[in-house]
C-alpha positions in Angstrom: 16.2 -28.7 20.1 14.1 -29.4 23.1 9.9 -27.3 23.5 10.1 -24.8 26.3 14.0 -23.3 24.7 11.3 -23.3 21.4 8.8 -21.9 23.4 11.3 -19.6 25.3 13.0 -18.5 21.1 8.8 -17.2 20.0 8.1 -15.7 22.8 11.3 -13.8 22.6 11.1 -13.1 19.1 7.0 -11.9 19.7 8.1 -9.8 23.1 11.2 -8.2 20.3 8.6 -7.2 18.0 5.8 -5.9 19.9 9.0 -4.1 21.1 9.7 -2.5 17.3 6.5 -2.4 16.3 6.0 0.3 20.2 8.6 2.1 18.9 7.1 2.6 15.1 4.6 4.3 16.2 5.9 6.5 19.1 8.2 8.0 16.9 7.0 7.9 13.6 3.6 7.2 13.0 0.7 4.4 12.9 -1.9 3.2 11.2 -5.3 4.5 12.0 -9.4 2.4 11.1 -11.2 5.8 10.1 -15.3 5.1 10.5 -18.2 7.5 10.3 -19.3 10.1 7.2 -17.6 13.5 8.7 -14.9 13.6 6.7 -16.9 12.1 3.7 -16.2 12.6 0.5 -12.7 13.1 1.5 -12.4 9.6 3.7 -15.5 6.9 3.2 -16.9 6.5 6.3 -16.0 2.9 5.7 -13.2 2.3 7.7 -10.2 3.8 6.0 -6.9 3.0 6.7 -4.9 5.8 7.5 -1.9 6.9 8.2 -1.4 8.9 11.6 2.3 10.8 10.8 3.0 12.3 14.9 4.3 15.2 14.4 4.8 17.9 16.8 1.8 20.2 16.2 2.6 24.1 16.7 1.2 26.7 15.9 4.6 27.3 13.0 3.6 24.1 11.4 -0.3 24.0 11.1 -2.3 25.6 8.4 -5.6 25.8 6.8 -6.4 22.9 5.2 -4.1 20.6 7.1 -6.4 16.5 8.1 -5.0 16.3 11.8 -6.0 13.4 14.9 -7.3 14.7 17.7 -8.2 13.9 20.7 -11.5 14.7 21.1 -13.0 17.8 23.7 -16.0 15.9 24.0 -14.9 12.7 24.9 -10.8 12.5 25.8 -10.8 8.0 25.0 -11.9 9.0 21.3 -9.6 10.5 19.1 -11.2 12.4 15.6 -9.9 13.3 12.3 -11.0 16.7 12.0 -10.2 19.7 9.0 -8.0 22.4 10.2 -10.4 25.3 8.6 -9.3 29.0 10.6 -6.6 29.6 12.9 -5.6 31.2 16.2 -7.0 35.0 16.0 -9.6 34.1 12.7 -13.0 34.7 13.5 -14.8 32.0 12.0 -19.4 32.4 11.6 -21.2 30.3 13.3 -24.0 29.9 10.9 -23.3 30.5 7.1 -26.1 30.6 6.3 -27.1 33.6 9.0 -27.3 37.5 7.5 -25.9 38.3 10.9 -24.7 34.4 12.5 -22.7 34.9 16.1 -18.3 35.1 15.1 -16.5 33.0 17.2 -12.1 34.7 16.9 -10.4 32.4 17.4 -8.2 32.1 20.6 -3.9 31.3 20.8 -2.8 28.1 21.1 -6.6 27.2 19.4 -7.4 26.3 15.7 -11.4 25.6 14.9 -11.4 21.9 12.7 -15.4 20.6 10.7 -15.1 17.5 9.3 -15.3 17.5 5.3 -19.1 16.2 5.4 -20.8 19.2 7.8 -23.7 17.0 7.8 -22.5 14.6 9.7 -20.1 16.3 11.7 -19.4 16.8 14.8 -17.4 19.1 14.6 -16.2 22.6 16.8 -19.4 24.0 15.4 -20.5 22.1 18.9 -17.9 22.6 21.0 -16.0 25.3 19.7 -12.3 26.3 18.8 -10.1 22.9 19.8 -6.7 23.7 22.1 -3.1 22.8 19.4 -2.0 20.7 22.7 -5.0 18.1 21.5 -4.3 17.5 17.6 -1.9 14.3 17.9 -1.0 14.2 14.0 -1.3 14.9 10.9 -3.0 12.2 8.2 -1.3 11.7 5.4 -2.5 8.7 3.5 -5.9 7.1 3.1 -3.5 3.1 2.4 -7.0 1.4 1.7 -9.7 0.9 0.3 -7.1 3.2 -1.7 -4.4 4.7 -2.0 -4.3 8.6 -1.9 -2.5 11.1 -0.2 -4.1 13.2 1.8 
C-alpha cells in the first residue's frame, strides 16, 4: 500500500471514531471534568471525572437530592454541577440563619440548585430558581480520583 492510501485509511478511521464518540456523547452521556470546591465533599474539586447521563429532565423525572448538570444562569457558556434542593411549588428561605428571612416560592418549571459546600458555592441563592430547560444531565458516577456512585 502506498503512502497516500495509508494516510487515507487512517483519516477515515479517525473520522469514524470521532463520529462514534460524538454519537455516544449525544445519545447516552459523557465524561466531564469538574473543578471548584462548591460540591465538596461529594467531589474533591481537583479535576474529578464525572459521568453525566444525558437524560431529558422533566418534572416527573427530577427529585430533591439529584446532582445535575445545568447551564449557568449567569454565563450560558459555563456548565455547573449542583444539587436539586427544592422543586416547583416549594418555598425556600434565603438565609437559613435569620429568623425572619425572605422566602421564595419556586415557580412552575423551575428548581432550586445549591452546592454541597454552601460557603464556596454560587448557586440559586445568588441567581434564583433555575428553569428545568437549563438542566442538561444527571451526574451518575465519579470515576476519578476514586469510583463513587452519585
